[in-house]
Each structure stands twice: as C-alpha cells, then as structure tokens.
N, C-alpha and C positions, 0 to 999 in steps of 0.2 A: 836732743832729738830722739824721739822714740825709735826703738829697734824694729825695723820693718823686715819681715821674713819672707813675704810673698807679695807679688803684684799681678794684677790681672785686668783685662779690659773685656767687658761684655757688650755685645752689639746686637740690638734688636733690629732685624732686617725687614724692610717693607718694599712695596713696589716702587714708590717714589722717594722714600726717605729712609735712612738708617740712623738709629740713635745709639751712641756709644757712651759707656760709663767707665771711668777709671777708678779702681778700688785697690786698697792695700790691706794686708793682714799684719798685725803687730805681734810681738812676742807673747802677749797675753791672749792671743787668738781673737782679738777684737778686729772686726772688719769695718772699714770706713771708706765711703765713697767720696772722692776728692773733686771730681770734675765730670761734667756731662756735655756731649756735643751732638748736635743734629746736623747731618750732611745729606745732600741730594744723592740719589742712587745714580752715579755716573762717574766718569773719569775725573772731572773736576772735584767732586766730593771725595773721591778716594785720595787724591793728592792732599787735600785739606786734612783728611783723617791721618794720613801718614805724618804730616808735620806736627799735628796735635799729639800723636803718640810719642814721637821723638822728643818733644818738649817736656812731657810729663814723666816718662818712665826713668827709672834708675838704671843706667847701662851696666852697672856692676852685677845685676842679677837678672835672670830670665823673666820675661813677661809673656804670659799666655793670653791668647785672644780667643774668646768663646763666642760662637755664633749659633743662633737657633736656625734649624733647617726649615725655612719658610718657603715652601714650594721650590722655585728655581731662583728666587731673588737673592739668595745668599751666595750663589755659586761664583759669580763674577768677582765679588768682593773677596771671597775665600781664596780664589786663585791669585788675586792681586797681592793680598797680604802674604801668601806663601812665597810668591816670587820675591818679596822684599826680605824674606828670611825670618819672619816671625812664626812661632809655633801656633797653629790654628786648630781649634777643636770645634767640631760641628755636632751639636746635640739635637736629638729628636724633640719635637714640641711636647710630647707627653712626659718625657723625662724632666724637662724644665718646669712643666706644670706641677708635677708631684714634688719637686724640690721646693718650689715657691710656697707650697702648703706647709712646709716645715718652718717657714719664717713668719715673723709677726708683721705680715703685709696684708692690708685690706684693699688698698687701691690698686687697680691694674691698668696701666697705660704703657706707652712705649718707653718712657724714662724709667719707670719702676721695673719693667721687664729687662731692660739692659743692666740695671743694678743687680737684679736677681741672677742674671747670667754671670756677672762678674763675681758675685759671692759664691756661685756654684764652682767656678774655676778655681777660687781660692781654697775651698773646702774639700773638693773632690779631685780625685786623680782621673783625668780624662785622656782618652787616646788622641794622639795628634793626627789630624786629617791630612790626607795627601790627594792631589788631583787624580781623577781616574785616567787610566791609560786611554789615549785617543781612540784606539780601535775598539776597546770595550765600551767606551762611551757612545761610539757610533752604533754598535750593535744594540746597546740598550735603547737608544732612541728608535731604532728600526723595529725591535721586538715590541716595544710599547705602542708604537704606531699601529702595528699589525693587530695587537690586542684591542686597541680602540676601534679599529675598523671592523673587527669581528663582532664586537659588542654592538656597534651601530647597525651592522647587518642583521643581527638577531632581533633588535628592536623593530626594524622596518619589517622583517618577516612576520612578527607578531601583529603589527598594524595592518599589514596586507591580508593576513588571515582573517582578522576581525572585519575588515572592509568587505572581503569577498563573501564572508559568511552572513552578512547582514541582509535584511529584507530588501533594501534599496541600495545596492552597491553603486558607487560612483566610478564609472569607467575611466574618467580622466585622472582621478586620484590613483586608481590601480595602475594606470599606465606610468604615471610619474614615479610611483613606488618601485615598479619593476625597473625603470631606468636608473633609479638611484642604486638599486641592488646590483645591476650590471656594472655600474661605475665602481662601486665598492669592491666587487669581485676582481675587476681589472687592477685596482689599486693594491689589493692584497697580493695578487700575483707579482706586481712590480716590486713590492716591499720584500717578498720572499726571494725574488731574484737578486735584489740588492744584498740581502743577508748572505746568500750563497757566494756572491762575488767577494764580499768583505772577508768571509771565512777562507775562501780560496787564496786570498792575497797573503795570508799568514800561515806558513807551513806548521807552526807550533799549534795554532788554534785548530787548524784543519785536522791534525793528528789527534789532538785532544778530543775533538768532537767525534771522530771515528772510534776512539777507545770508549768514550762514554756511551755511545749508542750501541755498544756490544751488550749492554744491560737490557734485558727483556722489558719492553714497554717504553724505553727512552728513545725518542726520535731526535732528529737533527734540531728542530726548533726548541725542544725542551733543553737539550744540551747547551745550545747557544744562549738561551734565556738565562740559565743558571750561571754560565760564565759571565754574561754581561752584567747581571744584577749583583754579582759578587766581585766584579772587577778582576776576573781570573783568580778568584779565591784569595786575592790580596787583602780583602777586608776581614779575613778570619785567620786565626792561628791554630785552631783545633776543631774537631767535629762538634764538641759541645757548644762552642761559640757560633759555629755555623748554624746549628739547629735553633739557637736562640735568635740569631739574626733573621732567620726565616719566620720566626714567630711560631715554631712548631714545638717549643719546649713546654713541658707540662707544669701547670700551676696548681698547687694544692692549697686549699683553704680550710684548715682545721685549727681548733683552739680548745683545749680542755676537753670536757665531755659534752659541751652544749653546741659547739659549732662543728658541723660535719658537712662542709660544702663539697659539691661534686668536682672532681679533678677535671681540668680542661686545658687546652692549649692557650698560650698567652695572647696570641694574635698581635703582639707588640713587635712586629718585624716587617719584613718586606713582603707585601701581599702578592707581588708579581711572582715571587718564588713559590708561594703556596698554591697560587692559581695554576701555574704551569705544571705542577707536579700531580694534580688531582687525577686527570685522565690517564697519565702514565701509570699511576699507582693502581687504578682500576684494571688496566690492561695486564700489569704484572701480577695482580692477584688472581687473574684468570688463567694466565699462560705460563707462569713461572712457579715451579714446585716449591721453592723456598718461600716466596712471597705468598703463595696460596696457603701454605701451612701456617704462616704467621697470621694471615687474615682470618682463616677458619678457626684457629685456636682462640683468637680474641673474640670472635663472634660467639663461639660456644661458651666463653667465659662470662661476658656481660650482655651480649645480644645487641650491641650498638654498632651499626655498620659504619657510621662516620668515624667513630673512635678507632676502629680497625683500619679504615682507609688512611687516617692520619699516621698511624704507626707505619704503614707501608710507605707513605710519602717520606717520612723521616728516614726510613731505611734506604730508600732510593737516593736521597740527597747525600747521605753519609757515604754510600757506595760510590757515587759520582766524585765526591771529594777524594776518596781513597785512590780511585783510579787516576785522577788528575795528579795527585801527589806522587804516586809510585810509578807512573808511566806504564801501566799495565792494562790488560783487558779483562773483562769479567769471565770467570770460570764458573759455570753453573754447578759443577761437581765439587766445589770447594768444601762444603760441609761433609760430604762423603769422604773426601780425601783426608780431612782433618780427623774424622773418626778413625780412619784406617791408621793414621799416624799415631794416634793415642793408643791403639792396640799393638803398636810396635811394628806395623807393616811398613813397607817402603812407601815413602811419601813423595809425591810429585808436587811441583810448585802449584800453589793455590791460584795464582794468576800468571798467565804466560805473557811473555813480551810480544808486542805487536810486530809482526813481520814488516 
C-alpha cells in the first residue's frame, strides 16, 4: 500500500445540494481523488455525509475538511462538522478560484470544485474555522440589516427626487415613496435600539465600545460594526492580518522596468469594515490633529484624496484593535509625549486606563 501522508475532504456548498470529494496525498506528493458524494442541504444529508466520512478516512491521521464560503449556505454544515470534532477550514471564493487556475482543470462544475477544494486543503496550510460568538453574530446581523435599510432609503430618496423634479409628477407614487421612507426610518430606529440593548447586555462589549469611541470620529455604530465583523477580533492575530482582513492592505504591481502599475488596496476583504470606516476617517481627518496631519501630508505628496482617506481608515482600524487589546482609551497627546520621552523628559502613559 502506498504511503499516505495527508487526507482531506473538499465540499462545494450550494442552496439545495452539497458535493463532497475525498482526496489523499502520497509520499511522492501525488494527489488522488478517491470518492465523491452529493448530499441534500439538510439534517438528513449531513448525517449521510458524516457516515461517508467515517467510512473513508484513516482514523490514524487527521482529516481536514475544506468548505467554500458560499453566501450563508455553508454555515449550517460548518457548524455541524465542527460539533462532530472535525477541523473545518472555510475559504473565500476568490482564493479558491485563483488556486484552481494553478491546476490543469478546464471543466468547472460542483464535482470539480469540490475536488479543487480537497487539493487545496492537501497542498496549503489553512486556518481552522470556529463558529462566531452568538452575541457577535447577532450584532453582525443587526448592523448589516441597518446597512441594507440605509441603502434602500438612499435609493428611494433618489427615486423620489426624480419623480418630484419631473414635468408630470405622480402624486400617488410620491405618497407611496414617502410611506416607504417613513417605514424604513422606523425600522432603522428599531434596529439601532436592538443594537444598544445587545451591547448593554454584555459589560465586556459595552466597555470596549466606550473605549473605542474615545477615538475622534469613531461612533457607537462604527465600533459595534468592527467588533461584529471581526468576531471581537478573534479572527485576527495581529494588526497586519487585521488590515488584510479588511481589504485595506496595499497591493503593488511592478516587474522589471516595463511594468509600473499603480499601488492600490486589495479590496479582498470584508467590505462592511471598509464601508463603516469611511465617514469616521473623514471626520477624524477634519477634527483630529494626528489624522489631519497624516491626511494633509499624503494629499501634498500625491494629491489623491481617496488614497489619503484609506490611510486614515487603516490607522483608525489599527488604533481600535490596539485599544481593544490593551484595555485602554485613546490619548490624543500620545505623539507629543512620545517625543518628550525621547528627549529624556518625564513620560506619562500614552494611553490611560478607563475609569
């Protein structure tokens, strides 16, 4: 029998059906797919999958299970497999897509996608997924619902403006639009009330939000959104990983003397984090001396306002992470005190404990 060094199961998740493939890697680094199974998305299918896994895997070595993050359809299965004790990794669709391009695969279907995920688990070192904390999951659902309501409100306001500005405005349409706006405003207030109630139920989160809002420009909703989208920063281990998770990391495209692409942010991250930080960054750039200096320095350097705004967003996110990690509040005089310390003068704490 050939020497097996790793085993993995890749699962392509869909709304009605999941397709799983079991693959092994041998000592010569050859990857072989041994079995494929299609199951319905439901409790009965999950039990069938569990029996199939136990029948195929070698219990003497670990078996990783790799799922692709397909909307919300993978979440129930990921929780089920985690409860059974199997290490589960959830990869973003774009990462799976780029990995598949490295393989000699031309056909794309559910079966091939599951085999690609299994090969990815065998060849790559993937982080183990863990279910989100229930309170952060609830806050994430509420903040995203509020974001959707605000987007819908903006769309209706644009339609209302167009209707009122036309030569023949329809009074009935205008009335219905105003009614929808009133309903959305009430729902936004209800969601914000629910967010405050959930935060108040947890003294730890309540204190964290108070500390994070000591930063100029950061409000309660911004702090809650950042905590909810990062699962209380449990999804990151350091500030570099946090910036990458938010998609605010800089991507450079240069090669030799012929390729000189413009540097930009990756956008391969959580768009809700980037979105919630934009207006706080603009506020901080106007009213915080430190952020204003950073913003103006970058504007004078390259004249691109959005690039300077992204830098402020990144700085705000890192500061919120530091405050969460250290249990301190923001001190606007930190840079001045740091300079004084370097000159040998008496140094006071850069961040003071919250009373």
